[in-house]
C-alpha positions in Angstrom: -13.6 13.4 0.5 -12.7 10.3 2.6 -13.4 8.1 -0.4 -11.4 10.4 -2.7 -8.3 10.2 -0.1 -8.2 6.5 -0.9 -7.2 6.8 -4.5 -4.3 4.3 -3.6 -4.4 1.6 -1.5 -1.5 1.5 1.2 -0.1 -1.4 -0.5 0.0 0.4 -3.9 1.5 3.7 -2.3 4.1 1.6 -0.7 5.1 -0.1 -4.0 5.1 3.2 -5.8 7.2 4.9 -3.4 9.6 2.0 -2.8 10.2 1.9 -6.7 11.2 5.5 -7.1 14.8 5.9 -8.5 17.1 8.3 -10.1 16.8 8.2 -13.7 20.0 9.0 -16.1 19.3 12.2 -18.0 19.7 10.2 -21.5 16.6 7.9 -20.6 14.3 10.9 -20.1 11.0 10.1 -21.7 11.7 6.6 -22.3 9.4 3.5 -21.2 11.1 3.4 -17.7 11.1 7.1 -17.3 7.3 7.3 -18.2 6.5 4.5 -15.5 8.1 6.7 -12.8 6.4 9.9 -14.2 3.2 7.9 -13.8 3.9 6.8 -10.3 4.8 10.4 -9.3 1.5 11.6 -10.8 -0.5 9.2 -8.7 1.4 10.0 -5.6 1.0 13.5 -6.1 -2.7 13.2 -6.6 -2.8 11.0 -3.4 -0.9 13.6 -1.5 -3.0 16.3 -2.3 -6.4 14.3 -1.5 -4.9 13.0 1.7 -3.9 16.4 2.7 -7.5 17.8 2.2 -8.7 14.9 4.2 -6.2 15.4 6.9 -5.0 11.9 6.4 -1.4 12.4 4.7 0.5 10.3 7.4 0.9 7.4 5.6 2.4 8.9 2.4 4.8 11.0 4.7 5.9 7.9 6.6 6.5 5.8 3.5 8.8 8.8 1.7 10.7 9.2 5.0 11.1 5.4 5.6 12.2 4.7 2.5 14.4 7.8 2.1 12.8 8.9 -1.2 12.8 12.7 -0.7 16.5 12.9 -1.8 15.5 10.8 -4.9 12.7 13.2 -5.7 15.0 16.3 -5.4 17.6 14.6 -7.9 14.7 14.0 -10.3 13.4 17.5 -9.9 16.9 19.0 -10.8 17.6 16.4 -13.4 14.6 17.3 -15.3 15.2 21.1 -14.9 18.5 20.5 -16.4 17.0 18.6 -19.4 14.8 21.6 -19.8 17.8 24.2 -20.0 20.3 21.9 -21.7 18.5 19.5 -23.9 15.1 21.1 -24.7 16.8 24.0 -26.6 18.8 21.9 -28.6 15.8 19.6 -29.4 13.7 22.6 -30.6 16.7 23.7 -33.2 17.0 20.3 -34.7 15.7 21.0 -38.3 14.6 17.4 -39.1 12.5 17.2 -35.9 8.8 17.9 -37.0 6.9 15.7 -34.5 3.3 14.7 -35.4 2.4 15.5 -31.6 4.4 17.3 -29.0 2.6 15.3 -26.2 5.4 13.2 -25.2 7.7 16.3 -24.9 4.9 18.1 -22.7 4.9 15.0 -20.5 8.7 15.6 -19.6 8.1 19.3 -19.3 5.2 18.6 -16.9 7.4 16.3 -14.9 9.1 19.0 -13.1 5.7 20.6 -12.1 4.5 17.2 -10.9 7.5 16.7 -8.4 7.7 20.2 -7.0 3.8 20.0 -6.5 4.3 16.8 -4.7 7.0 18.2 -2.5 5.0 21.5 -1.8 2.4 19.2 -0.5 4.6 16.9 2.0 7.3 19.7 2.8 4.5 20.9 5.4 5.8 18.1 7.6 9.1 18.6 9.7 10.1 15.0 9.2 10.1 15.4 5.3 12.5 18.3 5.5 14.8 16.6 7.8 14.8 13.3 5.7 16.0 15.5 2.7 19.5 15.6 4.5 22.3 17.0 2.2 19.9 17.2 -0.9 18.2 20.2 1.0 20.8 22.4 0.0 20.1 21.4 -3.6 16.4 22.2 -3.1 17.3 25.5 -1.5 19.3 26.4 -4.5 16.7 25.3 -6.9 14.3 27.6 -5.2 16.6 30.3 -5.3 17.1 30.0 -9.2 13.3 29.8 -9.8 12.7 32.8 -7.4 15.4 35.0 -9.0 14.0 34.4 -12.6 10.6 35.0 -11.4 11.6 38.4 -9.8 13.5 39.4 -12.9 10.8 38.6 -15.3 8.3 40.5 -13.1 10.5 43.7 -12.9 10.6 43.5 -16.8 6.8 43.3 -16.7 6.9 39.8 -18.1 3.7 38.1 -17.2 2.5 34.8 -18.7 -0.8 35.7 -20.1 -1.6 32.6 -22.3 -3.7 29.8 -21.0 -2.5 26.2 -20.4 -3.1 23.5 -23.0 -6.5 22.0 -22.9 -6.7 18.2 -23.6 -7.5 18.9 -27.3 -4.3 20.9 -27.8 -2.4 18.2 -26.1 -3.5 15.5 -28.6 -3.2 17.9 -31.6 -0.4 20.1 -30.8 2.6 19.8 -33.4 4.0 23.3 -32.9 7.1 23.5 -31.0 6.5 27.0 -30.7 3.4 26.4 -28.9 5.1 23.8 -26.8 7.7 26.6 -25.7 4.9 28.9 -24.8 3.5 26.2 -22.5 6.9 25.7 -20.9 6.9 29.3 -20.3 3.6 29.1 -18.4 4.7 26.1 -16.5 7.9 27.7 -15.5 5.9 30.3 -13.7 3.6 28.0 -11.9 6.7 25.8 -10.9 8.4 29.1 -9.5 5.4 29.8 -7.4 5.3 26.3 -5.9 9.2 26.7 -5.3 8.3 29.9 -3.1 6.0 27.5 -1.0 8.4 24.9 -0.8 10.9 27.3 0.5 8.6 28.7 2.9 8.1 25.6 4.4 11.9 24.9 4.7 12.1 28.3 6.6 9.4 26.9 9.2 12.2 24.6 10.3 15.0 27.3 10.6 15.4 26.4 14.3 16.5 22.8 13.4 18.1 23.3 9.8 21.9 22.5 9.5 24.1 25.5 9.7 24.9 25.0 6.1 21.4 25.5 5.1 21.1 28.7 7.1 24.5 30.1 5.5 23.2 29.4 2.0 19.8 30.8 2.6 21.1 34.0 4.3 24.6 34.8 3.3 25.1 33.0 -0.1 21.6 33.7 -1.7 20.6 36.6 0.6 16.9 35.3 0.4 15.5 38.1 2.8 16.4 40.7 0.0 14.9 38.4 -2.9 11.8 38.1 -0.8 11.6 41.8 -0.5 12.0 42.2 -4.4 9.1 39.8 -4.8 7.0 41.7 -2.6 7.9 44.8 -4.7 7.1 43.5 -8.1 4.3 40.9 -7.0 4.5 38.4 -10.1 1.3 37.0 -9.3 -0.7 40.4 -9.7 -1.1 42.5 -12.6 -3.3 45.1 -14.0 -5.0 44.5 -17.5 -7.7 46.9 -19.1 -8.1 48.7 -15.9 -8.8 45.7 -13.8 -6.8 44.0 -11.3 -5.8 40.4 -11.8 -4.2 37.9 -9.3 -3.0 34.4 -10.0 -4.5 31.8 -7.6 -5.4 28.0 -8.0 -3.6 27.8 -11.4 -5.2 30.7 -13.2 -5.6 34.6 -13.3 -8.7 35.9 -11.7 -10.0 39.6 -11.9 -10.3 40.8 -8.3 -13.3 42.8 -7.5 -12.7 46.3 -5.9 -13.5 45.4 -2.3 -10.8 42.5 -2.3 -7.8 44.5 -3.7 -6.3 44.6 -0.4 -6.8 41.0 0.6 -3.6 39.2 1.0 -3.4 36.1 -1.3 -1.9 32.8 -0.3 1.3 33.7 -2.3 1.6 36.9 -0.4 1.3 35.0 2.9 4.1 32.8 1.9 6.6 35.5 1.4 5.6 37.1 4.5 6.0 34.1 6.6 9.2 33.2 5.0 10.5 36.8 6.0 9.2 36.3 9.4 11.1 32.9 9.9 14.2 34.3 8.3 14.4 37.6 10.2 12.8 37.1 13.5 14.6 33.9 14.3 17.3 34.4 16.9 19.7 31.8 15.0 19.1 33.8 11.9 19.6 37.0 13.4 23.0 35.8 14.6 23.9 34.6 11.2 22.6 37.1 8.8 24.8 40.0 7.8 22.6 43.3 8.1 24.9 45.6 6.2 23.9 48.9 4.9 22.5 47.6 1.9 20.5 44.8 3.2 19.1 47.2 6.0 17.8 49.5 3.3 16.3 46.8 1.5 14.5 45.4 4.5 13.3 48.7 5.5 11.3 49.0 2.4 8.9 46.5 4.0 7.6 49.2 6.4 5.7 50.7 3.5 3.7 47.3 3.1 2.9 46.7 6.6 -0.4 48.6 6.8 -3.1 48.0 9.4 -5.1 46.0 6.9 -2.3 43.7 6.1 -1.4 43.1 9.8 -5.1 42.5 10.8 -5.0 39.5 8.3 -1.4 38.1 9.5 -1.2 39.5 13.1 2.1 37.9 13.6 3.6 40.9 11.5 3.3 43.2 14.4 6.4 41.6 15.6 7.9 42.5 12.1 6.9 46.0 12.3 8.6 46.2 15.8 11.7 44.6 14.4 11.9 47.0 11.5 11.2 50.0 13.7 14.1 49.1 15.9 16.4 48.1 13.0 15.8 51.7 11.5 17.3 53.6 14.5 20.1 51.0 15.1 23.3 50.1 13.7 23.3 46.2 13.8 26.4 44.3 15.2 28.1 42.4 12.0 27.6 38.7 12.5 30.6 36.9 14.1 32.6 35.1 11.3 33.1 31.7 12.7 35.4 29.2 10.8 33.1 26.4 9.5 33.4 23.6 7.0 30.5 24.4 4.7 28.6 21.8 2.7 27.6 22.6 -0.9 25.0 21.3 -3.2 26.2 18.8 -5.7 23.2 17.4 -7.9 23.3 20.1 -10.5 27.2 20.1 -11.0 27.2 16.2 -11.0 24.5 15.9 -13.7 26.0 18.6 -15.9 29.6 17.3 -15.6 28.3 13.8 -16.3 26.8 14.8 -19.5 28.8 18.2 -20.4 29.4 17.9 -24.2 26.8 15.5 -24.8 23.6 17.7 -25.2 23.2 17.2 -28.8 23.8 13.5 -28.9 21.2 13.2 -26.1 18.7 15.3 -27.9 19.1 13.4 -31.3 18.9 10.1 -29.2 15.7 11.1 -27.6 14.1 12.4 -31.1 14.9 9.0 -32.6 13.7 6.9 -29.7 11.4 8.8 -27.7 9.9 11.7 -29.3 8.8 10.6 -32.7 6.0 8.1 -31.7 4.1 6.1 -34.3 0.1 6.4 -34.3 0.0 3.2 -32.4 2.6 4.3 -29.8 0.7 7.6 -29.4 -2.6 5.7 -28.8 -0.6 3.4 -26.3 0.7 6.7 -24.6 -2.9 8.2 -24.5 -4.0 5.0 -22.8 -1.6 5.1 -20.2 -2.5 8.7 -19.7 -5.9 7.8 -19.2 -5.3 5.1 -16.6 -3.1 7.6 -14.7 -5.3 10.7 -14.7 -8.4 9.5 -12.9 -10.9 12.2 -14.6 -12.9 12.0 -11.3 -10.0 12.5 -9.0 -8.9 15.4 -11.2 -12.0 17.2 -10.9 -11.9 16.8 -7.1 -8.7 18.6 -7.4 -9.8 21.5 -9.3 -11.5 24.3 -7.1 -13.4 25.6 -10.0 -16.3 24.5 -12.2 -15.5 23.2 -15.6 -15.3 25.6 -18.4 -16.8 25.4 -22.0 -14.3 24.1 -24.5 -15.4 26.6 -27.0 -16.6 29.8 -25.3 -14.9 29.4 -21.9 -18.3 29.8 -20.1 -19.1 27.7 -17.0 -20.1 24.2 -18.4 -22.2 21.3 -17.1 -22.4 19.1 -20.0 -19.6 16.7 -20.8 -18.5 15.0 -23.9 -20.1 11.6 -23.3 -17.6 9.7 -25.6 -14.4 10.8 -24.4 -15.3 12.0 -20.7 -12.6 14.7 -21.2 -14.3 17.9 -22.6 -17.1 20.0 -21.3 -19.6 22.4 -23.0 -22.2 24.9 -21.9 -24.6 24.1 -24.6 -25.1 21.7 -27.5 -24.3 24.5 -30.3 -20.7 25.0 -28.7 -20.1 21.3 -28.9 -21.2 21.0 -32.4 -19.0 24.2 -33.6 -15.8 22.7 -31.6 -16.2 19.2 -33.0 -13.7 19.5 -35.8 -11.1 20.7 -33.4 -12.1 18.3 -30.8 -12.5 15.2 -33.0 -9.1 13.9 -33.1 -8.5 14.0 -29.3 -11.9 12.6 -28.8 -11.2 9.7 -30.9 -7.8 9.2 -29.1 -9.1 9.4 -25.5 -12.2 7.2 -26.2 -9.8 4.5 -27.6 -7.8 4.8 -24.9 -10.6 4.8 -22.2 -12.4 1.8 -24.0 -9.0 -0.2 -23.8 -8.7 0.8 -19.9 -12.3 -0.5 -19.4 -11.5 -3.9 -21.3 -8.4 -4.3 -19.4 -10.3 -3.8 -16.1 -13.0 -6.3 -17.0 -10.3 -8.8 -18.2 -8.8 -8.7 -14.9 -9.7 -11.6 -12.3 
């Protein structure tokens, strides 16, 4: 693992961090934007590998010293706005029939890459502090994601389809299929936003008063978190079996593990613990009749089995028992000048009335690549997504590209697809052929470029 943690040399990591910048919405997907996307992907992989090896200090220091956390938050919200304002317009353009939707997929995936990077680094207090005023924007972003997640879960809307495989990325031409993938990514992004929010609550004792006010009284996050526990979006029953979403996929849970707390359950409980038991939050939070009744729903979840897994919840149990028999004192209303988040409003105001023009511009100049441009994009993708590193990040063994069984044989030509046996590889060839050619050419070009370097 120590070797894997050296994906980027310190000087490379510093150069990538230093070059991060805010990109205008109109330029989303163009060559300059793509370079930044690649940089964020590399930093994201480095952050995960470094964290797993306990060596994340360098990247954390770089992001803090160069004040790049606000830039990442701005980019996160910018691509969120693109997805909500430009992408629907783009999908409705009658003359837009792309040969490959891969370039658009990269834009949609950009949001996932940034929130993944933020999730990894926000564990550190100095990262949270370096967000400065944009912390409010990140709190708002997380609230939007969790509100939508809770609403869809309450309506029984669970993403059941799988993520795009490498073959599908190269072959996909259906905007409808791309929209399905966007829904799946939205689900995963929301779960990562939950983790980011939990890490922010870890710092409640040192957060600005405006951030506490926003979390507790503007967005009422404690009640939203109760709703998430009630509907549990990362858990569902299918064909008589319990499935839970962990490590990017749905897994069948054996009966003996039904009461086992998942990482996501833990994130919600820790966030609730931070927001409800901190003295500063208790002075700030308005425990009126509605909020009290919602919070008391938590008592039904606080079983001995749950508390055995997270012993600190004993204090939560005591707090709720006390809450049930007392009338809390309303919070003191102090006159304060409250800061408000500005990124969303600024980007929307700057581009208001231009959504269709932006979509048409991007269709013409970004999302209709020629065959040569698509090959070039695949080449850059192969350079960015180091296959060996990606395998180190995946906790599960590879799956067969045809039948989904555990696989041990890799396509020797493109190095990007796996099979459990020769028969599956033969049957899958017609579907895999185009992607294999594209990736094989890209890998060949990467190797030639490396050999040509002095």
